[in-house]
C-alpha positions as CSV (number, residue, x, y, z in Angstrom):
1,M,-232.2,-105.6,56.3
2,G,-228.7,-104.3,56.0
3,R,-225.4,-106.0,55.2
4,P,-225.0,-109.6,56.4
5,A,-222.6,-110.3,59.3
6,V,-219.2,-111.5,58.3
7,I,-218.2,-112.4,61.8
8,T,-220.1,-115.0,63.9
9,Q,-220.9,-114.5,67.6
10,K,-218.3,-117.1,68.5
11,Q,-215.7,-115.2,66.5
12,R,-216.7,-112.0,68.3
13,H,-216.0,-113.6,71.6
14,E,-212.6,-114.8,70.3
15,I,-211.8,-111.3,69.0
16,V,-212.5,-109.8,72.5
17,R,-210.4,-112.4,74.2
18,R,-207.5,-111.9,71.9
19,R,-207.6,-108.1,72.3
20,Q,-207.7,-108.5,76.1
21,N,-204.6,-110.7,75.9
22,G,-202.8,-107.8,74.2
23,E,-202.9,-108.7,70.6
24,T,-203.0,-105.7,68.2
25,L,-206.1,-104.5,66.4
26,K,-204.2,-104.9,63.1
27,A,-203.1,-108.5,63.7
28,I,-206.6,-109.5,64.7
29,A,-208.2,-107.7,61.8
30,Q,-205.8,-109.4,59.3
31,N,-206.6,-112.8,60.7
32,Y,-210.4,-112.3,60.2
33,G,-210.3,-110.3,57.0
34,I,-211.9,-107.2,58.6
35,S,-210.7,-103.7,59.3
36,P,-209.0,-102.7,62.6
37,G,-211.9,-100.2,63.1
38,T,-214.4,-103.1,63.0
39,V,-212.2,-105.0,65.6
40,S,-212.3,-101.9,67.8
41,R,-216.1,-101.6,67.6
42,I,-216.5,-105.3,68.4
43,V,-214.2,-105.0,71.4
44,T,-215.9,-101.8,72.8
45,G,-219.4,-103.1,72.1
46,A,-220.1,-100.3,69.7
47,D,-220.8,-102.6,66.7
48,S,-224.4,-102.6,65.3
49,H,-224.8,-106.3,65.4
50,R,-224.5,-106.4,69.2
51,S,-227.0,-103.7,69.8
52,R,-229.5,-105.2,67.4
53,K,-229.2,-108.7,68.8
54,H,-229.2,-107.6,72.4
55,P,-231.7,-104.8,72.7
56,T,-232.1,-102.8,75.9
57,N,-235.5,-102.5,77.6
58,E,-236.1,-98.8,77.1
59,N,-239.9,-98.5,77.5
């Protein structure tokens, strides 16, 4: 359900690494064809794919 992921898990790790190395959100976004906001959500862990694929144990 929902929109298919454009970015693979491997690309997500690369995005985080590039951001930690000081690359700008805009430069990373242009490289992957996504918005700077999406890059920011990936880096902060606020993207929906991460929370769906790695659920917390809240029982």
